[in-house]
MDAnalysis code that builds the backbone (N, CA, C; Angstrom):
import MDAnalysis as mda
import numpy as np

u = mda.Universe.empty(552, n_residues=184, atom_resindex=np.repeat(np.arange(184), 3), trajectory=True)
u.add_TopologyAttr("name", ["N", "CA", "C"] * 184)
u.add_TopologyAttr("resid", np.arange(1, 185))
u.add_TopologyAttr("resname", ["MET", "SER", "PRO", "GLU", "GLN", "ARG", "VAL", "SER", "THR", "VAL", "PHE", "GLN", "THR", "LEU", "GLU", "LYS", "ALA", "ARG", "GLU", "VAL", "ASP", "VAL", "ILE", "ILE", "GLY", "ILE", "THR", "THR", "MET", "LEU", "ASP", "GLY", "ALA", "LEU", "GLU", "ALA", "ALA", "HIS", "VAL", "VAL", "LYS", "LEU", "HIS", "GLY", "ALA", "ASP", "GLU", "GLU", "THR", "ILE", "LEU", "ALA", "ALA", "LEU", "LEU", "GLN", "ASP", "ILE", "GLY", "SER", "TYR", "CYS", "PRO", "LEU", "PRO", "ASP", "ASN", "TRP", "ARG", "ASP", "ILE", "PHE", "ASP", "LYS", "ASP", "GLU", "ASP", "ALA", "PHE", "ASN", "ASN", "TYR", "GLU", "ALA", "GLY", "ALA", "GLU", "TYR", "LEU", "ARG", "LYS", "PHE", "GLY", "PHE", "PRO", "GLU", "LYS", "THR", "CYS", "LYS", "LEU", "ILE", "GLU", "SER", "ASP", "ILE", "LEU", "ALA", "LYS", "ARG", "TYR", "LEU", "VAL", "THR", "ASN", "ASP", "PRO", "MET", "TYR", "LEU", "ASP", "ILE", "PHE", "ASP", "ASP", "SER", "GLU", "ASP", "SER", "TRP", "LYS", "GLU", "PRO", "LEU", "SER", "PRO", "GLU", "GLU", "MET", "SER", "LYS", "LEU", "GLU", "LYS", "ASP", "GLU", "LEU", "PHE", "GLN", "GLN", "LYS", "VAL", "TRP", "ILE", "ARG", "LYS", "TRP", "ASN", "LEU", "GLY", "ARG", "LEU", "SER", "ASP", "GLY", "PRO", "ALA", "ALA", "HIS", "SER", "LEU", "ASP", "THR", "TYR", "ARG", "ASP", "MET", "ALA", "ILE", "ARG", "ASN", "MET", "SER", "SER"])
u.atoms.positions = np.array([
    [8.309, 23.012, 5.169],
    [7.145, 22.782, 4.341],
    [5.921, 22.585, 5.240],
    [4.842, 23.195, 4.883],
    [3.599, 23.046, 5.649],
    [2.992, 21.662, 5.359],
    [2.087, 21.182, 6.214],
    [1.408, 19.913, 5.908],
    [0.709, 19.948, 4.545],
    [0.113, 21.072, 4.207],
    [-0.570, 21.193, 2.915],
    [0.407, 21.007, 1.760],
    [1.595, 21.619, 1.889],
    [2.602, 21.500, 0.826],
    [3.133, 20.063, 0.735],
    [3.335, 19.431, 1.892],
    [3.832, 18.053, 1.888],
    [2.811, 17.109, 1.250],
    [1.544, 17.277, 1.584],
    [0.505, 16.437, 0.986],
    [0.433, 16.692, -0.517],
    [0.538, 17.948, -0.938],
    [0.517, 18.261, -2.377],
    [1.663, 17.570, -3.098],
    [2.843, 17.569, -2.499],
    [3.997, 16.917, -3.117],
    [3.757, 15.412, -3.253],
    [3.261, 14.794, -2.191],
    [3.002, 13.350, -2.225],
    [1.900, 13.027, -3.228],
    [0.843, 13.830, -3.254],
    [-0.248, 13.572, -4.192],
    [0.199, 13.792, -5.634],
    [1.110, 14.733, -5.874],
    [1.657, 14.906, -7.222],
    [2.434, 13.659, -7.642],
    [3.147, 13.069, -6.686],
    [3.861, 11.823, -6.971],
    [2.870, 10.718, -7.307],
    [1.793, 10.625, -6.532],
    [0.781, 9.598, -6.780],
    [0.078, 9.810, -8.120],
    [-0.021, 11.055, -8.557],
    [-0.644, 11.356, -9.859],
    [0.061, 10.622, -11.001],
    [1.344, 10.279, -10.809],
    [2.076, 9.535, -11.841],
    [1.410, 8.191, -12.110],
    [0.655, 7.689, -11.126],
    [-0.038, 6.413, -11.288],
    [-1.165, 6.512, -12.308],
    [-1.558, 7.730, -12.632],
    [-2.597, 7.923, -13.646],
    [-2.104, 7.441, -15.020],
    [-0.790, 7.415, -15.188],
    [-0.202, 7.052, -16.474],
    [0.003, 5.542, -16.632],
    [-0.213, 4.780, -15.553],
    [0.035, 3.341, -15.599],
    [-1.289, 2.628, -15.810],
    [-1.347, 1.854, -16.884],
    [-2.599, 1.224, -17.293],
    [-2.995, 0.028, -16.454],
    [-4.096, -0.422, -16.809],
    [-4.938, -1.481, -16.293],
    [-4.301, -2.456, -15.299],
    [-4.957, -2.555, -14.146],
    [-4.700, -3.618, -13.183],
    [-6.057, -4.172, -12.774],
    [-6.210, -5.451, -12.790],
    [-7.437, -6.127, -12.363],
    [-8.687, -5.413, -12.877],
    [-8.690, -4.990, -14.120],
    [-9.869, -4.367, -14.698],
    [-10.070, -2.910, -14.339],
    [-9.216, -2.336, -13.500],
    [-9.327, -0.924, -13.144],
    [-8.602, -0.135, -14.230],
    [-9.088, 1.046, -14.553],
    [-8.543, 1.814, -15.659],
    [-7.059, 2.144, -15.503],
    [-6.654, 2.707, -14.374],
    [-5.246, 3.045, -14.137],
    [-4.867, 2.652, -12.715],
    [-3.578, 2.683, -12.434],
    [-3.109, 2.412, -11.074],
    [-3.691, 3.437, -10.097],
    [-3.838, 4.675, -10.529],
    [-4.427, 5.692, -9.644],
    [-5.878, 5.343, -9.341],
    [-6.631, 4.920, -10.346],
    [-8.011, 4.493, -10.093],
    [-8.028, 3.323, -9.103],
    [-7.074, 2.420, -9.236],
    [-6.980, 1.298, -8.302],
    [-6.721, 1.771, -6.883],
    [-5.853, 2.763, -6.729],
    [-5.564, 3.308, -5.403],
    [-6.796, 3.985, -4.811],
    [-7.502, 4.734, -5.629],
    [-8.715, 5.413, -5.165],
    [-9.797, 4.402, -4.793],
    [-9.921, 3.367, -5.587],
    [-10.914, 2.330, -5.306],
    [-10.556, 1.576, -4.027],
    [-9.276, 1.263, -3.832],
    [-8.850, 0.571, -2.613],
    [-9.162, 1.418, -1.381],
    [-8.858, 2.708, -1.440],
    [-9.150, 3.602, -0.310],
    [-10.653, 3.648, -0.042],
    [-11.435, 3.693, -1.100],
    [-12.892, 3.748, -0.961],
    [-13.427, 2.479, -0.283],
    [-12.945, 1.312, -0.704],
    [-13.401, 0.046, -0.125],
    [-13.003, -0.032, 1.349],
    [-11.785, 0.355, 1.665],
    [-11.323, 0.326, 3.050],
    [-12.178, 1.269, 3.911],
    [-12.505, 2.434, 3.358],
    [-13.354, 3.388, 4.074],
    [-14.741, 2.788, 4.313],
    [-15.300, 2.116, 3.314],
    [-16.615, 1.483, 3.460],
    [-16.627, 0.417, 4.561],
    [-15.478, -0.207, 4.789],
    [-15.371, -1.219, 5.836],
    [-15.164, -0.589, 7.222],
    [-15.193, 0.733, 7.301],
    [-15.105, 1.409, 8.590],
    [-13.699, 1.577, 9.133],
    [-12.700, 1.486, 8.278],
    [-11.317, 1.636, 8.726],
    [-11.045, 3.064, 9.188],
    [-10.030, 3.205, 10.036],
    [-9.630, 4.543, 10.484],
    [-8.865, 5.263, 9.361],
    [-8.644, 6.548, 9.555],
    [-8.031, 7.365, 8.498],
    [-6.620, 6.915, 8.146],
    [-5.844, 6.478, 9.127],
    [-4.480, 6.037, 8.838],
    [-4.475, 4.809, 7.927],
    [-5.461, 3.935, 8.124],
    [-5.574, 2.735, 7.290],
    [-6.082, 3.099, 5.895],
    [-7.014, 4.022, 5.820],
    [-7.510, 4.493, 4.521],
    [-6.360, 5.102, 3.722],
    [-5.534, 5.899, 4.381],
    [-4.376, 6.501, 3.699],
    [-3.406, 5.420, 3.224],
    [-3.227, 4.360, 4.005],
    [-2.344, 3.263, 3.584],
    [-2.880, 2.603, 2.318],
    [-4.198, 2.410, 2.255],
    [-4.793, 1.812, 1.054],
    [-4.587, 2.722, -0.156],
    [-4.761, 4.003, 0.047],
    [-4.603, 4.976, -1.032],
    [-3.160, 5.043, -1.528],
    [-2.215, 5.010, -0.609],
    [-0.815, 5.281, -0.933],
    [0.052, 4.025, -1.016],
    [-0.551, 2.843, -0.996],
    [0.232, 1.615, -0.898],
    [1.227, 1.411, -2.045],
    [0.958, 1.941, -3.206],
    [1.867, 1.739, -4.343],
    [2.736, 2.957, -4.654],
    [2.773, 3.931, -3.767],
    [3.519, 5.157, -4.063],
    [5.010, 4.893, -4.243],
    [5.501, 3.814, -3.656],
    [6.913, 3.465, -3.818],
    [7.303, 3.158, -5.250],
    [6.324, 2.895, -6.090],
    [6.599, 2.653, -7.513],
    [6.834, 3.949, -8.277],
    [6.497, 5.080, -7.675],
    [6.548, 6.368, -8.387],
    [7.430, 7.405, -7.709],
    [7.799, 7.189, -6.460],
    [8.542, 8.211, -5.715],
    [10.033, 8.143, -6.019],
    [10.753, 9.219, -5.718],
    [12.208, 9.174, -5.862],
    [12.791, 8.114, -4.926],
    [13.905, 7.534, -5.318],
    [14.539, 6.512, -4.484],
    [14.946, 7.097, -3.135],
    [14.680, 6.365, -2.049],
    [15.115, 6.838, -0.741],
    [16.629, 6.689, -0.600],
    [17.203, 7.402, 0.354],
    [18.646, 7.327, 0.573],
    [19.112, 5.902, 0.861],
    [18.273, 5.122, 1.523],
    [18.656, 3.757, 1.893],
    [18.161, 2.717, 0.877],
    [18.049, 3.092, -0.381],
    [17.472, 2.194, -1.377],
    [18.232, 0.877, -1.482],
    [19.522, 0.885, -1.231],
    [20.291, -0.369, -1.311],
    [19.839, -1.361, -0.230],
    [19.415, -0.844, 0.924],
    [18.915, -1.701, 2.002],
    [17.552, -2.290, 1.637],
    [16.811, -1.598, 0.808],
    [15.466, -2.024, 0.428],
    [15.512, -3.007, -0.739],
    [16.641, -3.081, -1.417],
    [16.791, -3.995, -2.548],
    [16.925, -5.410, -2.011],
    [16.033, -6.294, -2.382],
    [16.031, -7.668, -1.918],
    [16.981, -8.474, -2.788],
    [18.181, -8.719, -2.264],
    [19.201, -9.401, -3.057],
    [18.815, -10.837, -3.394],
    [18.042, -11.491, -2.494],
    [17.614, -12.861, -2.773],
    [16.636, -12.917, -3.939],
    [15.788, -11.936, -4.032],
    [14.763, -11.920, -5.080],
    [15.189, -11.094, -6.289],
    [16.312, -10.382, -6.164],
    [16.764, -9.489, -7.220],
    [15.660, -8.498, -7.583],
    [15.034, -7.933, -6.538],
    [13.908, -7.034, -6.748],
    [13.945, -5.898, -5.733],
    [13.420, -4.780, -6.139],
    [13.302, -3.613, -5.278],
    [11.960, -3.681, -4.572],
    [11.938, -3.509, -3.254],
    [10.687, -3.555, -2.500],
    [10.060, -2.167, -2.517],
    [9.144, -1.955, -3.444],
    [8.539, -0.627, -3.586],
    [7.656, -0.277, -2.391],
    [7.191, -1.255, -1.634],
    [6.373, -0.955, -0.454],
    [7.230, -0.335, 0.645],
    [8.413, -0.885, 0.855],
    [9.328, -0.296, 1.845],
    [9.793, 1.078, 1.380],
    [10.059, 1.208, 0.091],
    [10.475, 2.515, -0.442],
    [9.368, 3.546, -0.248],
    [8.135, 3.153, -0.511],
    [7.007, 4.057, -0.334],
    [6.835, 4.471, 1.111],
    [6.991, 3.523, 2.035],
    [6.874, 3.840, 3.458],
    [7.952, 4.841, 3.880],
    [9.175, 4.631, 3.409],
    [10.261, 5.569, 3.736],
    [9.983, 6.961, 3.164],
    [9.493, 7.003, 1.960],
    [9.147, 8.267, 1.309],
    [8.094, 9.006, 2.135],
    [7.055, 8.302, 2.559],
    [5.984, 8.928, 3.325],
    [6.443, 9.362, 4.714],
    [7.334, 8.598, 5.322],
    [7.891, 9.001, 6.638],
    [8.598, 10.353, 6.515],
    [9.336, 10.545, 5.438],
    [10.049, 11.817, 5.243],
    [9.095, 13.000, 5.205],
    [7.873, 12.765, 4.768],
    [6.890, 13.841, 4.674],
    [5.989, 13.937, 5.898],
    [6.225, 13.078, 6.898],
    [5.475, 13.171, 8.137],
    [4.162, 12.417, 8.178],
    [4.004, 11.412, 7.310],
    [2.789, 10.612, 7.366],
    [2.826, 9.733, 8.611],
    [1.654, 9.331, 9.105],
    [1.597, 8.546, 10.340],
    [2.394, 7.241, 10.243],
    [3.046, 6.885, 11.333],
    [3.823, 5.646, 11.365],
    [2.940, 4.436, 11.081],
    [1.725, 4.448, 11.563],
    [0.817, 3.334, 11.307],
    [0.578, 3.165, 9.802],
    [0.357, 4.262, 9.102],
    [0.166, 4.214, 7.653],
    [1.388, 3.588, 6.988],
    [2.565, 4.025, 7.396],
    [3.812, 3.528, 6.803],
    [4.014, 2.044, 7.098],
    [3.723, 1.619, 8.314],
    [3.873, 0.199, 8.666],
    [2.916, -0.678, 7.863],
    [1.699, -0.193, 7.662],
    [0.739, -0.969, 6.868],
    [1.211, -1.105, 5.421],
    [1.786, -0.046, 4.884],
    [2.275, -0.084, 3.499],
    [3.464, -1.023, 3.369],
    [4.437, -0.894, 4.258],
    [5.651, -1.698, 4.111],
    [5.415, -3.178, 4.397],
    [4.276, -3.529, 4.962],
    [3.996, -4.935, 5.268],
    [3.194, -5.629, 4.175],
    [3.014, -5.002, 3.033],
    [2.174, -5.567, 1.978],
    [2.627, -6.961, 1.543],
    [3.902, -7.156, 1.314],
    [4.393, -8.466, 0.868],
    [4.209, -9.500, 1.974],
    [4.450, -9.104, 3.209],
    [4.242, -10.000, 4.338],
    [2.774, -10.428, 4.422],
    [1.866, -9.485, 4.217],
    [0.432, -9.806, 4.247],
    [0.065, -10.752, 3.101],
    [0.629, -10.526, 1.916],
    [0.373, -11.442, 0.796],
    [0.877, -12.840, 1.127],
    [2.069, -12.910, 1.709],
    [2.627, -14.215, 2.069],
    [1.770, -14.904, 3.125],
    [1.209, -14.131, 4.036],
    [0.314, -14.688, 5.043],
    [-0.923, -15.293, 4.363],
    [-1.500, -14.546, 3.434],
    [-2.692, -15.038, 2.742],
    [-2.380, -16.299, 1.932],
    [-1.244, -16.313, 1.260],
    [-0.846, -17.483, 0.480],
    [-0.615, -18.688, 1.397],
    [-0.020, -18.448, 2.567],
    [0.235, -19.526, 3.523],
    [-1.066, -20.148, 4.008],
    [-2.065, -19.315, 4.241],
    [-3.318, -19.789, 4.816],
    [-4.366, -20.189, 3.786],
    [-4.184, -19.760, 2.560],
    [-5.143, -20.117, 1.516],
    [-4.447, -20.030, 0.154],
    [-3.957, -21.162, -0.366],
    [-3.205, -21.166, -1.625],
    [-3.950, -20.582, -2.820],
    [-5.273, -20.399, -2.725],
    [-6.004, -19.792, -3.849],
    [-5.493, -18.384, -4.146],
    [-4.853, -17.756, -3.147],
    [-4.323, -16.420, -3.373],
    [-3.185, -16.421, -4.391],
    [-2.548, -17.560, -4.612],
    [-1.530, -17.635, -5.664],
    [-2.129, -17.301, -7.018],
    [-3.390, -17.635, -7.212],
    [-4.063, -17.375, -8.483],
    [-4.530, -15.925, -8.598],
    [-4.677, -15.252, -7.462],
    [-5.218, -13.890, -7.457],
    [-4.148, -12.841, -7.713],
    [-3.002, -12.986, -7.044],
    [-1.974, -11.959, -7.146],
    [-1.232, -12.043, -8.469],
    [-0.673, -10.929, -8.857],
    [0.059, -10.782, -10.107],
    [1.197, -11.803, -10.206],
    [1.224, -12.547, -11.309],
    [2.259, -13.564, -11.509],
    [3.657, -12.978, -11.618],
    [3.780, -11.699, -11.910],
    [5.108, -11.110, -12.079],
    [5.809, -10.901, -10.743],
    [5.068, -10.944, -9.651],
    [5.662, -10.735, -8.331],
    [6.089, -12.078, -7.762],
    [7.342, -12.179, -7.346],
    [7.833, -13.428, -6.792],
    [8.074, -13.373, -5.290],
    [8.306, -12.198, -4.743],
    [8.737, -12.082, -3.359],
    [7.689, -12.507, -2.355],
    [6.452, -12.623, -2.737],
    [5.382, -12.973, -1.810],
    [4.935, -14.422, -1.924],
    [5.450, -15.164, -2.890],
    [4.953, -16.520, -3.148],
    [5.384, -17.535, -2.095],
    [6.466, -17.251, -1.396],
    [6.963, -18.181, -0.395],
    [6.092, -18.125, 0.854],
    [5.554, -19.260, 1.288],
    [4.751, -19.254, 2.513],
    [5.581, -18.803, 3.712],
    [4.901, -18.266, 4.699],
    [5.578, -17.846, 5.920],
    [6.058, -19.063, 6.707],
    [7.198, -18.931, 7.326],
    [7.671, -19.977, 8.229],
    [6.824, -19.911, 9.506],
    [6.821, -20.956, 10.313],
    [6.081, -20.895, 11.577],
    [6.529, -19.724, 12.463],
    [7.817, -19.411, 12.438],
    [8.328, -18.292, 13.235],
    [7.793, -16.956, 12.706],
    [7.814, -16.793, 11.378],
    [7.284, -15.568, 10.781],
    [5.787, -15.439, 11.051],
    [5.081, -16.554, 10.960],
    [3.642, -16.559, 11.202],
    [3.351, -16.120, 12.639],
    [4.067, -16.677, 13.574],
    [3.866, -16.349, 14.988],
    [4.162, -14.879, 15.254],
    [5.251, -14.395, 14.683],
    [5.622, -12.985, 14.878],
    [4.549, -12.059, 14.300],
    [4.071, -12.351, 13.107],
    [3.046, -11.516, 12.476],
    [1.756, -11.537, 13.286],
    [1.345, -12.715, 13.722],
    [0.086, -12.826, 14.453],
    [0.123, -12.114, 15.805],
    [1.318, -11.872, 16.335],
    [1.465, -11.135, 17.604],
    [1.568, -9.626, 17.389],
    [1.735, -9.203, 16.158],
    [1.869, -7.787, 15.825],
    [0.555, -7.063, 16.120],
    [0.638, -5.884, 16.743],
    [-0.574, -5.135, 17.088],
    [-1.372, -4.710, 15.851],
    [-0.745, -4.638, 14.696],
    [-1.431, -4.259, 13.460],
    [-1.748, -5.461, 12.576],
    [-1.602, -6.670, 13.129],
    [-1.789, -7.893, 12.353],
    [-3.084, -7.889, 11.544],
    [-4.214, -7.687, 12.201],
    [-5.500, -7.742, 11.508],
    [-5.569, -6.718, 10.382],
    [-5.119, -5.499, 10.643],
    [-5.184, -4.464, 9.609],
    [-4.239, -4.770, 8.451],
    [-3.078, -5.319, 8.736],
    [-2.132, -5.657, 7.672],
    [-2.740, -6.671, 6.704],
    [-3.417, -7.659, 7.252],
    [-4.020, -8.686, 6.408],
    [-5.304, -8.169, 5.764],
    [-6.124, -7.476, 6.542],
    [-7.398, -7.008, 5.990],
    [-7.227, -5.952, 4.905],
    [-6.231, -5.083, 5.033],
    [-6.052, -4.075, 3.973],
    [-5.737, -4.775, 2.653],
    [-5.001, -5.859, 2.725],
    [-4.686, -6.640, 1.525],
    [-5.953, -7.306, 0.989],
    [-6.772, -7.883, 1.866],
    [-8.029, -8.508, 1.427],
    [-8.996, -7.465, 0.882],
    [-9.119, -6.347, 1.582],
    [-10.026, -5.289, 1.120],
    [-9.606, -4.785, -0.247],
    [-8.301, -4.700, -0.472],
    [-7.803, -4.245, -1.764],
    [-8.240, -5.203, -2.873],
    [-8.332, -6.474, -2.551],
    [-8.791, -7.447, -3.537],
    [-10.291, -7.352, -3.774],
    [-11.010, -6.724, -2.835],
    [-12.458, -6.654, -2.927],
    [-12.965, -5.363, -3.513],
    [-12.253, -4.836, -4.451],
    [-12.693, -3.594, -5.087],
    [-14.099, -3.748, -5.633],
    [-14.809, -2.640, -5.681],
    [-16.229, -2.684, -6.001],
    [-16.548, -2.739, -7.489],
    [-15.698, -2.153, -8.307],
    [-16.090, -2.025, -9.713],
    [-14.945, -2.358, -10.640],
    [-15.276, -2.433, -11.909],
    [-14.262, -2.631, -12.935],
    [-14.055, -1.351, -13.735],
    [-14.519, -0.248, -13.206],
    [-14.387, 1.021, -13.908],
    [-13.667, 2.034, -13.046],
    [-13.610, 3.270, -13.518],
    [-12.917, 4.316, -12.779],
    [-13.515, 4.508, -11.386],
    [-12.675, 4.859, -10.455],
    [-13.116, 5.088, -9.078],
    [-14.036, 6.302, -9.008],
    [-14.944, 6.257, -8.053],
    [-15.933, 7.320, -7.901],
    [-15.347, 8.578, -7.276],
    [-14.241, 8.462, -6.590],
    [-13.679, 9.601, -5.879],
    [-12.406, 10.094, -6.548],
    [-12.101, 11.351, -6.295],
    [-10.848, 11.906, -6.801],
    [-9.824, 11.918, -5.671],
    [-8.604, 12.151, -6.026],
    [-7.530, 12.244, -5.046],
    [-7.816, 13.353, -4.033],
    [-8.429, 14.436, -4.485],
    [-8.743, 15.544, -3.579],
    [-9.702, 15.144, -2.458],
    [-10.462, 14.073, -2.667],
    [-11.358, 13.571, -1.626],
    [-10.577, 13.257, -0.353],
    [-9.315, 12.863, -0.505],
    [-8.500, 12.414, 0.628],
    [-7.488, 13.455, 1.095],
    [-7.475, 14.618, 0.461],
    [-6.489, 15.648, 0.791],
    [-6.603, 16.112, 2.249],
    [-7.787, 16.496, 2.690],
    [-7.951, 16.977, 4.067],
    [-7.626, 15.890, 5.080],
    [-7.991, 14.651, 4.760],
    [-7.677, 13.529, 5.637],
    [-6.165, 13.402, 5.802],
    [-5.435, 13.478, 4.705],
    [-3.984, 13.372, 4.751],
    [-3.383, 14.507, 5.565],
    [-3.857, 15.720, 5.347],
    [-3.346, 16.881, 6.083],
    [-3.595, 16.721, 7.589],
    [-4.781, 16.255, 7.955],
    [-5.111, 16.048, 9.378],
    [-4.182, 15.054, 10.042],
    [-3.703, 14.098, 9.293],
    [-2.897, 13.021, 9.858],
    [-1.389, 13.238, 9.754],
    [-0.974, 14.381, 9.250],
    [0.467, 14.669, 9.129],
    [1.038, 15.062, 10.483],
    [2.278, 14.635, 10.745],
    [2.961, 15.142, 11.932],
    [3.574, 16.485, 11.566],
    [3.723, 17.335, 12.556],
    [4.240, 18.685, 12.248],
    [5.732, 18.703, 12.086],
])
């Protein structure tokens, strides 16, 4: 499959988010993804980070990865759609940095909750896996990670969406960016 075909397949999967209604005042999940990518771009993020913002919820719409049982959090009785999305994107050759930023979403939420409990009021009450504060060991490990700042900031930027209406950009706005960043 060419990079163009792989991006088309992934974007078709993301199009399923158009059918999922309202989150935080945004019209659809797809509008939320487009708005998140736009905000991250406005903050001067690199293309791999912009793609992570755009594709962060793709695990909710993609086919189950072969290792889905490993991604199922038995303690929380929940499927980690961020890890599933990262695995899905790896199969299509998306940058490792993009995938790492996506799969760390729950960790970033837990970091924010640990450092500022007001985030408990911001995030969706239906999600339980992120409510537990990080242990000192987890905190230290995350803070030493080379992508630490981006992992936390992409989560904060996502909360700082600009509008309560449809996103100004279409998915095609990011097509060339995605193709440029694909591995062959």
